[in-house]
N, C-alpha and C positions, 0 to 999 in steps of 0.2 A: 215425917220428914227424914228422920234417921234411917228408916228402912228404905226410903226412896234413894237416898245417897248410896247406900250399900248396893242396891240393885243396879244403879248406874255404873258404879265402879266395876261390878262383875261383868256387865255388858261390855264396858270399855276394855277390860282385860281380855275378854274372849275375842273381841275384834282384833286387838293387837296380836294375839297368839296366832290367829288364823292368817293374819297378814304377813307374819314373819317368814322370811324365806327359809326353805329347807333344802338340804342337799338330798337329791333323790337320784336313784339309778333305776334303769329299766332292765328287767330280766329277759334273757333269751331262753326259748324252750331248750331243754336238755338235748344235746346232740344236734342242735339245729345248724344248718349251713345256710344261714339267711343271706340274701343278696345285700350288697352295700347299701341299697336304698332303704333297708330296714332302719338304718340309723338316722334317716331323715327325721327332722323334728316333728313334721306334721304326722308321720306315721306313729312316732313314739308316743304322741299325746294320747293315743287310743289304747296304749298298753298299760296294764296295771303296774303300779310301782310300789316300792317300799322305801323306807329311809335307808341311808347309807349304812348305818350301824347294823342293820338287819341283813344286808344282802350285798354280795359282790358277784359279778358274773364271769364265767370263764371266757377269756379272749381266744377265739379260734386260731389266731395267728401267733399266740405266745403260749408258753407252758404254764405261766403263772396267771393270776387273776388280776383284772384291771377294773377298778370301779368307774362307773359312769357318774359324772357330776352334773347336776342340773339336767338339761336336755341335750348335752353335747357329749358324744362318745370320744374317748381318748385316742382316736385314730391319729390325731395330730401328734401326740407323743410318740406313737409308733413310727410315724413318718420321719420324725426328728431322729429317731434311733437309726432308721435305714439310711438317712442322709449322712450320718456319721461314719458309716462303713466306707472304708477306703477302697476304691476300685483299682485293681491291679490285674495284669495278665501274665500268663505263663505259656511260652512258645515251646511246643514239643519238638523233638528231633526226628520224629517219624509219625506215622499214622496211628490212629487209635487202636490200642491192643493192651494186653496185660502188662506190657512193659511200663505202662504209666498207671498201674493199679493204685499206687499209693496216693496219687494226686486226685483220682476219682473218689477214693475213699475220704480224703480230707474235705472234699467239696460236699459229697453226699451226706457225710456224717456230721457236718456242721463245724468241723475243726477250724476252717478258715473264718467262718462267721463268729465263732467264739473269740477270735482275735480281732474282731472288728473289720474283717476284710471281705470284699466282694470280688471273688477271683474268676476270671475268664480263662478257660483252658483252650488253647488254640492248637488244632491239629496241623501237622506239617503238610505243606504242599510245595510244589516246585518253585513257587514264587517266594517262599520263606527263606530267609537267611538269618537263623537265630542270633548269631553273634552280632551281625550288623544291625539287626532289628532292635536288640537290647541297647547297643551303644548309641543308636540314633534316638532312643526314647520311644520308639514305636511300641515296644513291649517293655515291661519292667523286669521280667525274669525269663530265663531260657534254660534249655537242657541241651548238652552237647557231649561229644565223645572226648577221647583223650587229647584230641587236637586243640581243645580249649587251652590246655597247658602250653602247647606250642604257640598259640596265638598270643598268650600272655608274654611269653619269652620274646616274641617279635615286637612287643611294645603296645599291644592293644590293651586298654585299661579295663579288663574284665576281672571280676572278683568271684572266687569260688565259695559257695555257701554250704554245699553238701555233696556227698558222693553216695550213690546207691548200688552200683554194680562194681564189685571189687575186682572183677575180671571183665575184659571186653567180650562181648558176644559176637564179635566179628570173626568170621571163618571164611575159608576158601573151599568151595565144593569142587571136586575134580572128578573127571571120568574114571571109572573103575580100573582102567589099565595104568593109571598114574597112582603113585603112592607117596612121594616126597616132593618138596618144592622144586628141586632141580629137574624133576620130570616135566616141568612146564617150560623148559628152555625151548625157545623158538615156536612155542605154541600160543594159541589165542586165550587171553585172559580177559574176561569181561569184568570191569570194576569201575565204580564211579570215582570222581575226583576226591571226595572226602575220604573214602576208604583207602585210596592210593597214598594219601598223606599220613595215614595212620602209622604211629610208631610200631605197633604190633606187626603189621604187614611188612613194613620196611625192614624191621629187625629180623624177621623170620627168613626172608629171602637173602638178606645180607649174610646170614650164617652159611649159606650155600654159595657165597661169592657171586650172587646175582644182582644185577641192576635191572629192575623191572622195565625201565624205559628202553634199555638196549637188548635185553635177553628174552623178552616176551613180546608178543603182538597184542598190544593193549587195545581193547574194544570198549567203546562207551557203553555204559550199562543201560539196557533196555527195560530192566525191572520186569522182565517176562521170563519166568523160569522155563518156559517151553523151549527157549533157545538152547538151554543146557540139555534138556531132555532130548531134543532133536540133534544133539551133537554139533551144533553150529559153533560152539566154543568148547575149549578143553577145561576151562576153569571159570568159576564165577564167584564173586564176593557175595556173601550172604550172612544172615543172622542165624546163629545157633538155635534161636527160639522160634524161627519161622519156617524157612524153606525145607530143612530136613524132615519136618513133619509131613509136608506135602509129598516129598519123594517117597517117604516110607509108606504113606497111604496108597500111592500109585505103584508101589513095589519096583521103583526105579533104582538100579544099582548105582552107587557112587562111593567115593571116599571123601574124607574131610581132612583139611589141613587146619590144625588148631594153633594159631600163633602163640597162645598161652603156653603151649607145650615146648616152645623153642627158646625159653629163657627170659622172655620179657612179658610180664603180666601187668597190663595197663588198666587204668580206671575207665569206666564208661558210665553213661547216664549221670552227668555232672550238672548240678544245679548252680546257676550263676546269675549275676547281675553286673551292672556297670559300677566302676569306682564312684562316679558322680552320684548315682542314685543311692548307693550304699552309704556314702558319707553324709548325704542330706536326709536320709530316712532310716537311720540305724534301727529304730524300734520296729518299724514296719518290716524291714528285712529280717530281723530276728524272729518276729512273730510269724511271718510267712514260713520261714525255714522250720521252725518248731512244729507248725501245723502240718507241713509236708512230712516231716519225720513221723509224727503221730499217725498220719494217714497210712504211711508205709507199714508201720507196725500192725495196724489194724488189718490191712490188706493181706499181709503174710499169714495172719492168724485166721482169716476168714476168706480163703481163696474162692470157695464155691459161691459165696454171696457176691463177691466182687465180679466173678465171671458172669453171673446172672445179671448184674448191674450193667456190665459192658454190653451183653447181648440185648438188653432192653433199651439202653440210652446212648451207647457210644460205638455201636458195631458198624462203623462206616465201611469196614473191609469185608463185611458179611462172613465173618469167621464162625465156625461151629463151636459148640461147647467143648468138643474133644480137642480142637486146635488150641483153644485158649487154655484148656487144662494142661496140655503138653507144654505150652509156653510157661505157664505158672510153675510147673515142676522144674523145668530147666532153670528158671530165674531163682527159685528158692534153693535148689540143690547146688547149682554151679556158679551163680553170679552174685547174689546178695550176701550169702554166707552169714546170716544173722546170728547163727550159733557161735560164730567166731568174732565178728566185728559188730559194734553198735550200729544200728541203722542210721545211715546218713553221715557217719563219721568220716573224717579226713585224716590220713596219716601224713604228717609233714615230712617224715623221712622218705616215705614212698613217693611223695610229690617231687622231692628233690632228686630221687633216683630216676624217676621217669624223665625229669628235665635233663638230667645228665645223659640219658640215652639219646635225646634229641640233639644234644651237642655232639655226641659221638657219631651220629648219623649225618652231621654237618648241616642240620636244618637251621641251627642258630649258632652264633659264635660264643655266647656266654650265658650265664645265669643272672646277669645284672638286673633283669626286670622281674625276677621272681619274688623279691621282697614285697610284702603287702598283698600277695595273691589270695591268701586264705582269710576270709572274714571271720572274726572271732565272735561267733554266735553266743557262746557261753558267757563271755565277759559282758556283752551287752544285756543279756537276759538277767544277769545278777545285779545290774544297776537299779 
């Protein structure tokens, strides 16, 4: 009887042990890129398993390992992580090219993702109005030229987050028989409205006593360099990083008027948002700006890699490697000046000086709207 009782106890203990639930996980073959259906419970039942203490599997979507508990894969946790990423958009001021290298790098290298952001990069088209789009909430962030400062002085509630080009890349290409701004008196100048309002352009011609509206024949910009090549116009507004390369390749003679050489050096490629968005989302604004700055630092140190990235994923203008390399050299050597200024930095004294130039040009009456224009990224980051 004694032995029978012991036998029954052993059998009962065995049954309870086998009935007890275990945490189990299902291994994936090394290097496998299995379809999502592999995680279906019915398929998993046929896969050998080990206990959790013996095995974790690499998640192909993450860098770390994620255990499978029971027969349910932790994709739900991954989805929760994705849902937490805040979606924002950045409106470019022109079409895809190396000018926006830092933002491509920030996206492709995961710098935005590290900050919990899901960023859409929006290429410029004729329907885009970056300042209006940001102020209306259509996009959260935008990029614009020195006229961003002018719009702030005029009362628009824009907030500057970072500056990437310490000099404007806006130039005037002129026919070779012309050499100085006054040579364009009475002649045809092709220029778009945004460039016409640029403090750089206005200041340069003012030095020669010229009023562009009265002293030149203004022609709406066709964005077709062939008009200049065919001598349909005597001058054309252009970007230092783009059109000169095309003319050089075609061996077309031309001269360049550099507004930066005429006493006024203005900012370009300015990152901004609206006062409303900045005040309501200080941490998002700070994280986004820091990720952009990190992206630019990477892009400047890895130009060839980013050029190849543009060619592969962002080359809507069908540029060549050589054209992008030319653009990169100009940006690094003449515009960003990272060996002198921290990437993305804003000089308050410089902003005030630029603002005073707009007052002198009678574009605005005063600097009363300048206060609060620069968002304090550092202060927010330190909190």
